[in-house]
PDB file of N, CA, C and O in Angstrom:
ATOM      1  N   MET A   1      -4.773   0.274  27.235  1.00  0.00           N
ATOM      2  CA  MET A   1      -5.601  -0.312  26.580  1.00  0.00           C
ATOM      3  C   MET A   1      -4.051  -0.246  24.974  1.00  0.00           C
ATOM      4  O   MET A   1      -3.124   0.492  25.311  1.00  0.00           O
ATOM      5  N   LYS A   2      -3.854  -0.908  23.525  1.00  0.00           N
ATOM      6  CA  LYS A   2      -2.954  -1.429  23.085  1.00  0.00           C
ATOM      7  C   LYS A   2      -2.993   0.504  21.899  1.00  0.00           C
ATOM      8  O   LYS A   2      -4.033   1.161  21.921  1.00  0.00           O
ATOM      9  N   GLY A   3      -2.121   0.863  21.315  1.00  0.00           N
ATOM     10  CA  GLY A   3      -2.717   2.009  20.492  1.00  0.00           C
ATOM     11  C   GLY A   3      -2.775   1.517  19.613  1.00  0.00           C
ATOM     12  O   GLY A   3      -1.952   0.664  19.280  1.00  0.00           O
ATOM     13  N   LEU A   4      -4.025   1.960  18.729  1.00  0.00           N
ATOM     14  CA  LEU A   4      -4.203   1.386  17.900  1.00  0.00           C
ATOM     15  C   LEU A   4      -3.611   0.899  16.358  1.00  0.00           C
ATOM     16  O   LEU A   4      -3.490   2.069  15.996  1.00  0.00           O
ATOM     17  N   LYS A   5      -3.252   0.305  15.436  1.00  0.00           N
ATOM     18  CA  LYS A   5      -2.569   0.358  13.877  1.00  0.00           C
ATOM     19  C   LYS A   5      -3.224   0.214  13.479  1.00  0.00           C
ATOM     20  O   LYS A   5      -4.182  -0.541  13.647  1.00  0.00           O
ATOM     21  N   THR A   6      -2.792   1.305  12.366  1.00  0.00           N
ATOM     22  CA  THR A   6      -3.648   2.242  11.983  1.00  0.00           C
ATOM     23  C   THR A   6      -2.630   1.369   9.912  1.00  0.00           C
ATOM     24  O   THR A   6      -1.416   1.395   9.709  1.00  0.00           O
ATOM     25  N   LEU A   7      -3.369   0.966   9.212  1.00  0.00           N
ATOM     26  CA  LEU A   7      -2.353   0.285   8.033  1.00  0.00           C
ATOM     27  C   LEU A   7      -2.159   1.504   6.997  1.00  0.00           C
ATOM     28  O   LEU A   7      -3.083   2.232   6.635  1.00  0.00           O
ATOM     29  N   ARG A   8      -1.132   1.592   6.672  1.00  0.00           N
ATOM     30  CA  ARG A   8      -0.231   1.916   5.609  1.00  0.00           C
ATOM     31  C   ARG A   8      -0.451   1.800   4.227  1.00  0.00           C
ATOM     32  O   ARG A   8      -1.094   2.555   3.497  1.00  0.00           O
ATOM     33  N   SER A   9       0.374   0.395   3.848  1.00  0.00           N
ATOM     34  CA  SER A   9       0.238  -0.159   3.221  1.00  0.00           C
ATOM     35  C   SER A   9       0.742  -1.507   2.926  1.00  0.00           C
ATOM     36  O   SER A   9       1.462  -1.954   3.819  1.00  0.00           O
ATOM     37  N   VAL A  10       0.539  -2.350   1.816  1.00  0.00           N
ATOM     38  CA  VAL A  10       0.930  -3.574   2.220  1.00  0.00           C
ATOM     39  C   VAL A  10       2.227  -3.412   0.935  1.00  0.00           C
ATOM     40  O   VAL A  10       2.453  -2.387   0.292  1.00  0.00           O
ATOM     41  N   GLU A  11       2.852  -4.557   0.829  1.00  0.00           N
ATOM     42  CA  GLU A  11       3.767  -4.472  -0.706  1.00  0.00           C
ATOM     43  C   GLU A  11       4.650  -5.694  -0.801  1.00  0.00           C
ATOM     44  O   GLU A  11       5.546  -5.897   0.019  1.00  0.00           O
ATOM     45  N   PRO A  12       4.354  -6.617  -1.946  1.00  0.00           N
ATOM     46  CA  PRO A  12       4.840  -8.028  -1.795  1.00  0.00           C
ATOM     47  C   PRO A  12       6.487  -8.215  -0.771  1.00  0.00           C
ATOM     48  O   PRO A  12       7.376  -7.423  -1.081  1.00  0.00           O
ATOM     49  N   PHE A  13       6.654  -8.770  -0.149  1.00  0.00           N
ATOM     50  CA  PHE A  13       7.984  -9.326  -0.055  1.00  0.00           C
ATOM     51  C   PHE A  13       9.488 -10.034  -0.905  1.00  0.00           C
ATOM     52  O   PHE A  13       9.232 -10.903  -1.739  1.00  0.00           O
ATOM     53  N   THR A  14      10.425  -9.809  -0.773  1.00  0.00           N
ATOM     54  CA  THR A  14      11.246 -10.481  -1.502  1.00  0.00           C
ATOM     55  C   THR A  14      12.795 -10.176  -0.721  1.00  0.00           C
ATOM     56  O   THR A  14      13.251  -9.072  -0.425  1.00  0.00           O
ATOM     57  N   ILE A  15      13.491 -11.673  -0.475  1.00  0.00           N
ATOM     58  CA  ILE A  15      14.461 -11.812  -0.401  1.00  0.00           C
ATOM     59  C   ILE A  15      15.173 -11.028  -0.753  1.00  0.00           C
ATOM     60  O   ILE A  15      15.307 -11.061  -1.977  1.00  0.00           O
ATOM     61  N   GLU A  16      16.335  -9.505   0.244  1.00  0.00           N
ATOM     62  CA  GLU A  16      17.138  -9.468  -0.742  1.00  0.00           C
ATOM     63  C   GLU A  16      18.276  -9.913  -0.762  1.00  0.00           C
ATOM     64  O   GLU A  16      18.487 -10.647   0.203  1.00  0.00           O
ATOM     65  N   SER A  17      19.735  -9.712  -1.934  1.00  0.00           N
ATOM     66  CA  SER A  17      19.840 -10.249  -2.393  1.00  0.00           C
ATOM     67  C   SER A  17      21.483 -10.234  -1.400  1.00  0.00           C
ATOM     68  O   SER A  17      22.488 -10.932  -1.537  1.00  0.00           O
ATOM     69  N   LYS A  18      21.230  -9.351  -0.620  1.00  0.00           N
ATOM     70  CA  LYS A  18      22.709  -9.070   0.426  1.00  0.00           C
ATOM     71  C   LYS A  18      22.284 -10.328   1.691  1.00  0.00           C
ATOM     72  O   LYS A  18      23.017 -11.182   2.190  1.00  0.00           O
ATOM     73  N   ASP A  19      21.223 -10.115   1.876  1.00  0.00           N
ATOM     74  CA  ASP A  19      20.226 -10.219   2.799  1.00  0.00           C
ATOM     75  C   ASP A  19      20.221 -12.010   3.184  1.00  0.00           C
ATOM     76  O   ASP A  19      20.934 -12.642   3.963  1.00  0.00           O
ATOM     77  N   LYS A  20      19.165 -12.438   2.326  1.00  0.00           N
ATOM     78  CA  LYS A  20      19.211 -13.865   1.569  1.00  0.00           C
ATOM     79  C   LYS A  20      18.437 -13.935   3.309  1.00  0.00           C
ATOM     80  O   LYS A  20      18.331 -15.152   3.456  1.00  0.00           O
ATOM     81  N   LYS A  21      18.056 -13.489   4.200  1.00  0.00           N
ATOM     82  CA  LYS A  21      17.200 -14.828   5.003  1.00  0.00           C
ATOM     83  C   LYS A  21      15.987 -14.835   4.951  1.00  0.00           C
ATOM     84  O   LYS A  21      15.566 -13.786   4.463  1.00  0.00           O
ATOM     85  N   ILE A  22      14.950 -15.773   5.323  1.00  0.00           N
ATOM     86  CA  ILE A  22      13.978 -15.638   5.342  1.00  0.00           C
ATOM     87  C   ILE A  22      12.756 -15.571   6.304  1.00  0.00           C
ATOM     88  O   ILE A  22      12.630 -16.328   7.266  1.00  0.00           O
ATOM     89  N   LYS A  23      11.747 -14.468   5.914  1.00  0.00           N
ATOM     90  CA  LYS A  23      11.477 -13.840   7.261  1.00  0.00           C
ATOM     91  C   LYS A  23      10.065 -14.602   7.331  1.00  0.00           C
ATOM     92  O   LYS A  23       9.760 -15.422   6.465  1.00  0.00           O
ATOM     93  N   PHE A  24       9.357 -14.340   8.231  1.00  0.00           N
ATOM     94  CA  PHE A  24       8.023 -14.930   9.010  1.00  0.00           C
ATOM     95  C   PHE A  24       7.342 -14.690   9.188  1.00  0.00           C
ATOM     96  O   PHE A  24       7.280 -13.879  10.112  1.00  0.00           O
ATOM     97  N   CYS A  25       6.242 -15.059   8.603  1.00  0.00           N
ATOM     98  CA  CYS A  25       4.450 -14.172   9.394  1.00  0.00           C
ATOM     99  C   CYS A  25       4.485 -13.495  10.520  1.00  0.00           C
ATOM    100  O   CYS A  25       5.017 -14.322  11.260  1.00  0.00           O
ATOM    101  N   VAL A  26       4.312 -12.683  11.079  1.00  0.00           N
ATOM    102  CA  VAL A  26       4.026 -12.775  12.774  1.00  0.00           C
ATOM    103  C   VAL A  26       3.032 -12.749  12.884  1.00  0.00           C
ATOM    104  O   VAL A  26       2.602 -11.848  13.605  1.00  0.00           O
ATOM    105  N   ASN A  27       1.988 -13.749  12.221  1.00  0.00           N
ATOM    106  CA  ASN A  27       0.776 -14.042  12.674  1.00  0.00           C
ATOM    107  C   ASN A  27       0.484 -15.540  13.600  1.00  0.00           C
ATOM    108  O   ASN A  27      -0.055 -15.930  14.636  1.00  0.00           O
ATOM    109  N   ASP A  28       1.704 -16.319  11.729  1.00  0.00           N
ATOM    110  CA  ASP A  28       1.057 -17.200  12.628  1.00  0.00           C
ATOM    111  C   ASP A  28       2.550 -18.204  12.132  1.00  0.00           C
ATOM    112  O   ASP A  28       2.498 -19.394  12.445  1.00  0.00           O
ATOM    113  N   GLY A  29       3.642 -17.779  11.488  1.00  0.00           N
ATOM    114  CA  GLY A  29       4.950 -18.365  11.411  1.00  0.00           C
ATOM    115  C   GLY A  29       5.507 -18.844  10.189  1.00  0.00           C
ATOM    116  O   GLY A  29       6.661 -19.204   9.957  1.00  0.00           O
ATOM    117  N   ASN A  30       4.090 -18.770   9.128  1.00  0.00           N
ATOM    118  CA  ASN A  30       4.233 -19.243   7.757  1.00  0.00           C
ATOM    119  C   ASN A  30       5.729 -18.171   6.987  1.00  0.00           C
ATOM    120  O   ASN A  30       6.431 -17.263   7.432  1.00  0.00           O
ATOM    121  N   VAL A  31       5.633 -19.108   5.308  1.00  0.00           N
ATOM    122  CA  VAL A  31       7.076 -18.163   5.018  1.00  0.00           C
ATOM    123  C   VAL A  31       6.161 -16.521   4.553  1.00  0.00           C
ATOM    124  O   VAL A  31       5.070 -16.448   3.987  1.00  0.00           O
ATOM    125  N   ALA A  32       6.957 -15.475   4.973  1.00  0.00           N
ATOM    126  CA  ALA A  32       6.338 -14.061   4.778  1.00  0.00           C
ATOM    127  C   ALA A  32       6.713 -14.015   3.586  1.00  0.00           C
ATOM    128  O   ALA A  32       7.762 -14.486   3.148  1.00  0.00           O
ATOM    129  N   THR A  33       5.460 -13.157   2.680  1.00  0.00           N
ATOM    130  CA  THR A  33       5.201 -12.947   0.835  1.00  0.00           C
ATOM    131  C   THR A  33       4.965 -11.618   0.939  1.00  0.00           C
ATOM    132  O   THR A  33       5.109 -11.059  -0.149  1.00  0.00           O
ATOM    133  N   HIS A  34       4.504 -10.527   2.274  1.00  0.00           N
ATOM    134  CA  HIS A  34       4.361  -9.751   1.981  1.00  0.00           C
ATOM    135  C   HIS A  34       4.769  -8.124   3.074  1.00  0.00           C
ATOM    136  O   HIS A  34       4.781  -8.567   4.222  1.00  0.00           O
ATOM    137  N   THR A  35       4.959  -7.165   3.119  1.00  0.00           N
ATOM    138  CA  THR A  35       5.539  -6.437   3.874  1.00  0.00           C
ATOM    139  C   THR A  35       4.535  -5.271   4.326  1.00  0.00           C
ATOM    140  O   THR A  35       4.358  -4.481   3.399  1.00  0.00           O
ATOM    141  N   ALA A  36       3.781  -4.921   5.572  1.00  0.00           N
ATOM    142  CA  ALA A  36       3.185  -3.951   5.940  1.00  0.00           C
ATOM    143  C   ALA A  36       3.579  -2.836   6.654  1.00  0.00           C
ATOM    144  O   ALA A  36       4.388  -2.671   7.567  1.00  0.00           O
ATOM    145  N   TYR A  37       2.991  -2.261   6.172  1.00  0.00           N
ATOM    146  CA  TYR A  37       3.803  -0.797   7.276  1.00  0.00           C
ATOM    147  C   TYR A  37       2.163  -0.093   8.043  1.00  0.00           C
ATOM    148  O   TYR A  37       1.450   0.674   7.395  1.00  0.00           O
ATOM    149  N   PHE A  38       1.939  -0.384   8.973  1.00  0.00           N
ATOM    150  CA  PHE A  38       1.279   0.367  10.114  1.00  0.00           C
ATOM    151  C   PHE A  38       1.859   2.012  10.603  1.00  0.00           C
ATOM    152  O   PHE A  38       3.063   2.258  10.528  1.00  0.00           O
ATOM    153  N   SER A  39       1.029   2.895  11.018  1.00  0.00           N
ATOM    154  CA  SER A  39       0.704   3.826  11.795  1.00  0.00           C
ATOM    155  C   SER A  39       0.641   3.265  13.370  1.00  0.00           C
ATOM    156  O   SER A  39      -0.159   2.408  13.746  1.00  0.00           O
ATOM    157  N   VAL A  40       1.689   3.948  14.258  1.00  0.00           N
ATOM    158  CA  VAL A  40       1.265   3.350  15.558  1.00  0.00           C
ATOM    159  C   VAL A  40       2.135   5.202  16.295  1.00  0.00           C
ATOM    160  O   VAL A  40       3.342   5.417  16.188  1.00  0.00           O
ATOM    161  N   GLU A  41       1.143   6.215  16.953  1.00  0.00           N
ATOM    162  CA  GLU A  41       1.750   7.215  17.549  1.00  0.00           C
ATOM    163  C   GLU A  41       2.149   7.513  16.852  1.00  0.00           C
ATOM    164  O   GLU A  41       3.139   8.110  17.274  1.00  0.00           O
ATOM    165  N   GLY A  42       2.115   7.575  15.623  1.00  0.00           N
ATOM    166  CA  GLY A  42       3.877   8.831  15.502  1.00  0.00           C
ATOM    167  C   GLY A  42       4.660   7.958  14.396  1.00  0.00           C
ATOM    168  O   GLY A  42       5.159   8.326  13.332  1.00  0.00           O
ATOM    169  N   ALA A  43       4.604   6.658  15.002  1.00  0.00           N
ATOM    170  CA  ALA A  43       5.610   5.569  14.226  1.00  0.00           C
ATOM    171  C   ALA A  43       5.311   4.248  13.358  1.00  0.00           C
ATOM    172  O   ALA A  43       4.553   3.289  13.503  1.00  0.00           O
ATOM    173  N   ILE A  44       6.219   4.620  12.427  1.00  0.00           N
ATOM    174  CA  ILE A  44       6.332   3.422  11.596  1.00  0.00           C
ATOM    175  C   ILE A  44       6.119   2.177  11.947  1.00  0.00           C
ATOM    176  O   ILE A  44       7.298   1.822  11.928  1.00  0.00           O
ATOM    177  N   ILE A  45       5.490   1.148  12.280  1.00  0.00           N
ATOM    178  CA  ILE A  45       5.965   0.078  12.547  1.00  0.00           C
ATOM    179  C   ILE A  45       5.351  -1.065  11.314  1.00  0.00           C
ATOM    180  O   ILE A  45       4.225  -1.205  10.838  1.00  0.00           O
ATOM    181  N   ILE A  46       6.924  -1.926  11.016  1.00  0.00           N
ATOM    182  CA  ILE A  46       6.911  -2.824   9.519  1.00  0.00           C
ATOM    183  C   ILE A  46       6.519  -4.583  10.339  1.00  0.00           C
ATOM    184  O   ILE A  46       6.904  -4.700  11.503  1.00  0.00           O
ATOM    185  N   GLU A  47       6.035  -5.405   9.907  1.00  0.00           N
ATOM    186  CA  GLU A  47       5.382  -6.169   9.895  1.00  0.00           C
ATOM    187  C   GLU A  47       5.069  -7.021   8.250  1.00  0.00           C
ATOM    188  O   GLU A  47       4.453  -6.788   7.209  1.00  0.00           O
ATOM    189  N   ARG A  48       5.957  -8.138   8.855  1.00  0.00           N
ATOM    190  CA  ARG A  48       5.739  -9.461   7.510  1.00  0.00           C
ATOM    191  C   ARG A  48       4.929 -10.137   8.235  1.00  0.00           C
ATOM    192  O   ARG A  48       4.927 -10.338   9.449  1.00  0.00           O
ATOM    193  N   TYR A  49       3.767 -10.708   6.859  1.00  0.00           N
ATOM    194  CA  TYR A  49       2.835 -11.518   6.810  1.00  0.00           C
ATOM    195  C   TYR A  49       3.586 -12.715   5.648  1.00  0.00           C
ATOM    196  O   TYR A  49       4.619 -12.844   4.991  1.00  0.00           O
ATOM    197  N   CYS A  50       2.390 -13.386   5.900  1.00  0.00           N
ATOM    198  CA  CYS A  50       1.959 -14.698   4.824  1.00  0.00           C
ATOM    199  C   CYS A  50       1.166 -14.388   3.927  1.00  0.00           C
ATOM    200  O   CYS A  50       0.673 -13.267   4.052  1.00  0.00           O
ATOM    201  N   ASP A  51       0.762 -15.161   2.785  1.00  0.00           N
ATOM    202  CA  ASP A  51      -0.620 -14.716   2.334  1.00  0.00           C
ATOM    203  C   ASP A  51      -1.863 -14.844   2.108  1.00  0.00           C
ATOM    204  O   ASP A  51      -2.777 -14.815   1.284  1.00  0.00           O
ATOM    205  N   ALA A  52      -1.525 -15.007   3.214  1.00  0.00           N
ATOM    206  CA  ALA A  52      -3.632 -15.544   3.844  1.00  0.00           C
ATOM    207  C   ALA A  52      -3.484 -14.973   4.835  1.00  0.00           C
ATOM    208  O   ALA A  52      -4.266 -15.657   5.495  1.00  0.00           O
ATOM    209  N   CYS A  53      -3.039 -14.101   5.678  1.00  0.00           N
ATOM    210  CA  CYS A  53      -2.732 -12.909   6.557  1.00  0.00           C
ATOM    211  C   CYS A  53      -3.190 -11.749   6.098  1.00  0.00           C
ATOM    212  O   CYS A  53      -4.047 -10.994   6.559  1.00  0.00           O
ATOM    213  N   SER A  54      -2.417 -11.673   4.977  1.00  0.00           N
ATOM    214  CA  SER A  54      -1.870 -10.118   4.159  1.00  0.00           C
ATOM    215  C   SER A  54      -3.580  -9.750   3.161  1.00  0.00           C
ATOM    216  O   SER A  54      -4.102  -8.660   2.926  1.00  0.00           O
ATOM    217  N   LYS A  55      -3.834 -10.529   2.952  1.00  0.00           N
ATOM    218  CA  LYS A  55      -5.218 -10.452   2.176  1.00  0.00           C
ATOM    219  C   LYS A  55      -5.926 -10.093   3.875  1.00  0.00           C
ATOM    220  O   LYS A  55      -6.542  -9.029   3.921  1.00  0.00           O
ATOM    221  N   ALA A  56      -5.860 -10.911   5.212  1.00  0.00           N
ATOM    222  CA  ALA A  56      -6.407 -10.617   6.136  1.00  0.00           C
ATOM    223  C   ALA A  56      -7.162  -8.744   6.635  1.00  0.00           C
ATOM    224  O   ALA A  56      -8.214  -8.183   6.942  1.00  0.00           O
ATOM    225  N   ILE A  57      -5.442  -8.446   6.361  1.00  0.00           N
ATOM    226  CA  ILE A  57      -5.051  -6.870   6.903  1.00  0.00           C
ATOM    227  C   ILE A  57      -5.304  -5.781   6.530  1.00  0.00           C
ATOM    228  O   ILE A  57      -5.098  -4.626   6.902  1.00  0.00           O
ATOM    229  N   GLY A  58      -6.027  -6.538   5.333  1.00  0.00           N
ATOM    230  CA  GLY A  58      -6.103  -5.310   3.531  1.00  0.00           C
ATOM    231  C   GLY A  58      -7.586  -5.266   4.082  1.00  0.00           C
ATOM    232  O   GLY A  58      -8.264  -4.504   3.394  1.00  0.00           O
ATOM    233  N   GLU A  59      -8.298  -5.856   5.122  1.00  0.00           N
ATOM    234  CA  GLU A  59      -9.750  -5.737   4.931  1.00  0.00           C
ATOM    235  C   GLU A  59      -9.387  -4.676   6.415  1.00  0.00           C
ATOM    236  O   GLU A  59      -8.623  -4.787   7.374  1.00  0.00           O
ATOM    237  N   PRO A  60     -10.417  -3.630   5.954  1.00  0.00           N
ATOM    238  CA  PRO A  60     -10.567  -2.647   6.637  1.00  0.00           C
ATOM    239  C   PRO A  60     -10.708  -3.456   8.315  1.00  0.00           C
ATOM    240  O   PRO A  60      -9.944  -3.637   9.264  1.00  0.00           O
ATOM    241  N   SER A  61     -12.063  -3.758   8.006  1.00  0.00           N
ATOM    242  CA  SER A  61     -12.438  -4.478   9.427  1.00  0.00           C
ATOM    243  C   SER A  61     -11.506  -5.049  10.333  1.00  0.00           C
ATOM    244  O   SER A  61     -11.878  -5.119  11.504  1.00  0.00           O
ATOM    245  N   ASN A  62     -10.341  -5.487  10.036  1.00  0.00           N
ATOM    246  CA  ASN A  62      -9.420  -6.208  10.540  1.00  0.00           C
ATOM    247  C   ASN A  62      -7.985  -5.667  10.589  1.00  0.00           C
ATOM    248  O   ASN A  62      -6.934  -6.193  10.954  1.00  0.00           O
ATOM    249  N   ALA A  63      -8.295  -4.356  10.068  1.00  0.00           N
ATOM    250  CA  ALA A  63      -6.449  -4.079  10.175  1.00  0.00           C
ATOM    251  C   ALA A  63      -6.092  -2.916  11.439  1.00  0.00           C
ATOM    252  O   ALA A  63      -6.068  -1.701  11.636  1.00  0.00           O
ATOM    253  N   GLY A  64      -5.959  -3.616  11.804  1.00  0.00           N
ATOM    254  CA  GLY A  64      -4.682  -3.068  13.377  1.00  0.00           C
ATOM    255  C   GLY A  64      -5.018  -4.168  14.309  1.00  0.00           C
ATOM    256  O   GLY A  64      -4.529  -4.228  15.437  1.00  0.00           O
ATOM    257  N   ARG A  65      -6.084  -5.282  13.710  1.00  0.00           N
ATOM    258  CA  ARG A  65      -6.988  -6.637  15.360  1.00  0.00           C
ATOM    259  C   ARG A  65      -6.363  -7.511  14.542  1.00  0.00           C
ATOM    260  O   ARG A  65      -6.040  -8.415  15.312  1.00  0.00           O
ATOM    261  N   LEU A  66      -6.052  -7.757  13.635  1.00  0.00           N
ATOM    262  CA  LEU A  66      -5.395  -9.443  13.696  1.00  0.00           C
ATOM    263  C   LEU A  66      -4.396  -9.276  14.901  1.00  0.00           C
ATOM    264  O   LEU A  66      -5.026  -9.762  15.841  1.00  0.00           O
ATOM    265  N   ASP A  67      -3.219  -8.867  15.366  1.00  0.00           N
ATOM    266  CA  ASP A  67      -2.762  -9.093  16.687  1.00  0.00           C
ATOM    267  C   ASP A  67      -3.109  -9.424  18.116  1.00  0.00           C
ATOM    268  O   ASP A  67      -2.369  -9.420  19.099  1.00  0.00           O
ATOM    269  N   GLU A  68      -4.519  -9.739  18.013  1.00  0.00           N
ATOM    270  CA  GLU A  68      -4.836  -8.956  19.351  1.00  0.00           C
ATOM    271  C   GLU A  68      -6.201 -10.684  19.540  1.00  0.00           C
ATOM    272  O   GLU A  68      -7.386 -10.808  19.848  1.00  0.00           O
ATOM    273  N   LYS A  69      -5.515 -11.265  19.293  1.00  0.00           N
ATOM    274  CA  LYS A  69      -6.150 -12.723  19.640  1.00  0.00           C
ATOM    275  C   LYS A  69      -5.915 -13.874  20.553  1.00  0.00           C
ATOM    276  O   LYS A  69      -6.657 -14.856  20.513  1.00  0.00           O
TER     277      LYS A  69
END
């Protein structure tokens, strides 16, 4: 069984000027617009999501389950 991901926060994602790399949604591969921070067994996991997927993870029933398809 995987460790349960607990959503800590979701913030808008912007490309930093020095990096300028496009990031993609971990769920569907679209361009990422939000960064989500999760707690997993004491560690912080950072994942990036598109608009549609970031709305889905913000719902308590979906947090931590989006990647279990």
